[in-house]
N, C-alpha and C positions, 0 to 999 in steps of 0.2 A: 641217647639211642634207646635206652630202656623205656624212657617216658614216651617216646614216639611209638614203640611197639604196644605200650599199654593203651594209648589212644586208639591205635589201629584195632585193638580187640573189641572196643565198644562201638566201632563204626557200624551204622545201619546200612551202609551202601557198599556192597561187595563188588569186586571187579574180577572178571574172568579174562583169561588169556585171549588174544585176538584169534588164534587158530581154533578156539572153542566156540566162537560166535558164529551165528548163521543168520544171513539176511535173506528174506523171502519176498516173493512178489506180492503176496497178500498182505505181508507186513508193511510194504511200501504204500499200498493202497489205503490201508487203515491209517497210516501216518499222515498221508495227504488230506484225508477226510478230517482227521483230528485237527490239523493245522487250520483248515478252512473254518471249522466250527469255532476254534479258539479265536480266530481273527474276527468273525462275525460277533461273537459274544463280547469281545473286548471293545469293538466299535460301539455296540449298544450300551455298554456300561460307561464308556467315555462320554457319549452323548447325554446319558442320564445324569452323570455326576457333574458335568460342566454346564448343564442347563438349569434355569430357574424353575422352581416348583412352588405352587401356591400352598401356603400353610394357613389354616384358619383356626382360631381359638375363640372360645366364648367367655364372656364375663358379664357382670352386672353393669348396666349403664349408669354412670355417675354424672352425666351431662344433661340431666332433665331440665335444668334451669336455662339452658341455652335456647336460642331461637332456631327454628327450622326453616330453611330457605327452600321454597318450591319454585322451580323454573318450568315454564310452560311455553309451548308454541303450537297453536291449534288453528286449523282452517275450518271455517264454516262456509261451504260453497253456496248455500242457498239463503243465508241470513245476512242482511247488510249490517255494517258497523253501527249504524244509528239505532238498530233494534236489538243490539246485544249489550248485556251488562254482566259484570262480574262481582262477586262478593265472597267473603270468607266468614266463617264462624266456628266456634269450638264449644266444648262442654262447660268451660269456665264462664261463659256468657259474653265473651269478647266477639264483637261483630264489626266488620269493616266492609262498607260498600265500595264501589269503584271510586267514588270521590273521596271516601274516607281513607283509602290506601294512599292516595296522593297527598292528602292533608297530613296524615301521620308520618309520612316519609318512610314507611316500612315496606315499600315495594315500588315497582314500576309497571306501567301498562301502556302498550303501544298497539294501535289498530291501523291496518292498511286496507283500503277499499280494493275489492277485486271485481272485475267485470264478469259477465256471464260465462266467459271462457276460462276463468280462474286466474287471469293475469292482473297484475297491479294496474289500477287505472290512474293513480296519482303518484307523483314523485315524492310528495310529502305525506306523512301519516295523517290519519283522520283525526280531527278535533271537532267535537259537537259545537254547533253555533251557540253564541251567547244569547241569553234570554233578555229581552228588553225590560226596562224598569216599569213600563206601563202595563205589562202583562200581569195577570192575576197571581196571587200567592199560590193558589192551587196549581197553576201551570208551572210556576217556578219550582215547587216542591217535587213535581214529577218530571221536570225537564220537558214540559209540554208546550214550549214556546212555538209560535207559529212557524218560525224559521226551521226549527228542528222537526216539526211535524211535516212540513212541506218537503224537507230533505229526506225524511224517512219514506214518504209517499213515492217520491221519484226513484229512490233506490230500490224499493220493492217492485215497482213497475218495470225497472230495468233488470231485475233478477240479479242484483249484485250479491257478492259474497263478502267475507271479511276474514282477514288473517290477524289474529290476536296473539301477542307474545309479551313476555315480561317475567317478572318474579315477584314474590310476596313472602314476607317473613311472618311466621306464625309460631305459636307456642307448641311445645312438645306434649300436647294432649290430643285426645280424640277431637277431630273437627272435620270440616269439609271445605272444599274449594268448588264454587258453583258458577257455572256459566249458563245464563238463561236468556229468554226473550223478554224484552221490556213489556210490561202490561199494555202500554199504549199501542204496541205493534199489532196486537190482536185486533184492535179497532181499525187500524189502517187498512186491513184487508177487506173491509166492508165499505159502506157508503161514506167516504172520508169527509165530504162536505158537511153532512149533517152531524157526524160524530165529532169532528174537530170542534164545531161550534158548541156541541153539548159538553165536551170536555173543558173547553176554555171558560164556559159560563157555569160549570159545575152542575149542569142538569143531566144526571146520569140515567133518567128514565127514558130509555130508547125503546123503539118498537121491537117486537119479538123477532122480526126478520133480520134485525141487526145484532142479534146475539153473537158475541165473539166466538169464532170457530177456530180452535187451535190446529185443526187439520190443514189449514191454509198455510201454515208455517212449517218449513222443513228443517229439522234440527240435525241433519246429516253433518258429520264432522270427520276430520282427519287429524290425528294426534301425531305431530312431528317430534315434539320433545315434551317429556314430563319426567323431571328429575328432582330428587330431594338432596339438598346439599350443594356445595360449591363445585366440587370436582369428583371424578371417579377414579378407579384403578384400572389397569389394563385388563381387558376381558370382562368388565362388569356388564351385566345384563340389565336392560331396561324393558320390561315386558310390554309396556303400553306404547312405546315408540313405534310408529308405523301402522298403528291400528286405524282402520278405515271403516266407517259406518255410514254408507251412502246408498241412495236409491231404495229407501224403504217404501212400502206401499202406504204406510201411515206414520205420522210423526209420533214422538214419544219422549220418554225420559230415560237417559242412560245413567246408570249408577255403577261406579267402579269402586269396589271396596278394596282399599289398599292397606297392606300391613307393612309398616316401615321399620327397618332394622338398622339402628345406628352402627356405623362401620368406621373403623380407623385403619387407614392404609399406611403401613410402616415402610418408608422408603430408605431407611438407613439413618445413621447418626448425623451425617453431613447434610442430607437433603431435607430432613424434617418429615413430620407425619401429615397426612391429608385426612380430614374428617369428611366422610360422605355417608350416604345411606343407600342400602339395598331395599328392594321392596318386592312383594308378591301381590297379585291382584286377582279378584274375582268379579266378574261382570254380571250385571242384572239389567234387563231392559223391560220397561213397562210402557205399553202404548197409552197415549193420552185419550181419554174419553172426550169426544168432540162436544158432548152436551154439558161437560163440567167446565165452567169458565174459570174455576179457581186453580186449575192446573196449567202450568206453562211449560212448553217444550224446553229442554236443556240437558246439560250433563252435570253430574255430581261426581266429585272425587272425594269419597269419604275415607279419610285416613286415620290411622291409629299407630302410635309408636310402640315398639316392643321394649320391655324392661331389660331384655338381654341384648348386649352389644357384641359385635364381632371385631376381632383384630385380624387383618389380612396382611400377610407378609410373603414376599417371594424370596426363597432361599435356594442355594445350590450346595450339594454335599462337599465339594471342594476336592483338592488334589490328593490329600491323604486318604480320603474315602475311595478315590479312584484307584490308588495303589493297592489298597486292601482288596477291593473287588477284582482288580486285575490278577492279583496273586491267586485268588480263589478260582477265577475262571481258568487260568493256565494250569494250575495244579489239578483241578477237577477234570479238565479235558485230557491231561496227560495220564491220569489214573484210569479214566474210562477207555481211552484208546488202548492202553496196555491190557485191560480186561478183554476187550473185543478181539485183540490180536491173539490172545491165548485161545479164545473160543474158536476163532476161524482156523487157527493152526490145528487144533484138535479135530475139527471136522474134516480138514484136508487129509490128515494122517489116517482118519478112520474110513472115509469114503472115497478118497482120491486114489489114483493109480499108484502101485508100489514103486518105490524109488530104489535104485541100485540093484546089485545082483548078489550071487553067493560069495562069501568071503568071511573075513573075521567079523566078530561082533562089533557093531557100531559103538563109537564113543559118545557118551552123553555130552551134548553141547548146549550152550546157552545161546538163545536167540536175542537179536537186537530188535 
């Protein structure tokens, strides 16, 4: 019993008799408001603690020796597939043409012919015609076989477009992915009968009136997909996807300067990590001078990889964190409502109507 009394003396919570307690209307109003505030704050903390949040950390990239996969899907509404070509190059001197990518097996390239309305005109993808053995070496080197030139002429007259998609593996150094007009496509917009004969016989001294004019070729394009790496993480942004550059008054060269950041998406110990790449982009457009025959309309993706890598992980605080936050919310709300109850009670006693009448002195009572 003595020990119980000793513990009672150090108690921080005193209790008053029931007849000394007073319950007021304004105290009930403050209590209801406090309960509502506590419920709202608890719901917000519960949602925050049970939801996943993105956590990003930076580190030095140690995967510079790995290959970088570039996935693309681009529509050229005004350029036929026979007049389009793709190539890649980097600062190390590595260069791959459209044919070189297929031979080296470091990528895939698929082309689909589009009609003037933008619909696929064939059920099968486009393949350039083979060059016959009797054609000249000059024609074979530039894919200027008579069948290919005739196919290009018909496609340009029909205002065909091209959907080109695939992927290519490149080194993690500064380089470019280039889609451009074939040089022979410039000549096809002129007097094709004379120029085809001149090309096939290697007599390039044409009349002045047949000077190639790049303005006859429209390099408008729609970028459906441009991604670096195999997969992405939830919510990852791709700034170039959905970009449309159509209906310009003059053709030109679009340059997209892309800064690639290696990123590792941590999905947990059981699911493994996903290696992807984020990127930012700056665009530059230069119109083609119609008098300069050495410039070809097209688009450049000039990329460079960052030496700093990012680790992305989705975490949630968990149940223990929720309990700590809930205790803080409830305790803080209880203390705050007690303070406002005392303030309101003092204002009521000072400015409110007098209570009771003449009689003995009132007894000091504790409110609830």
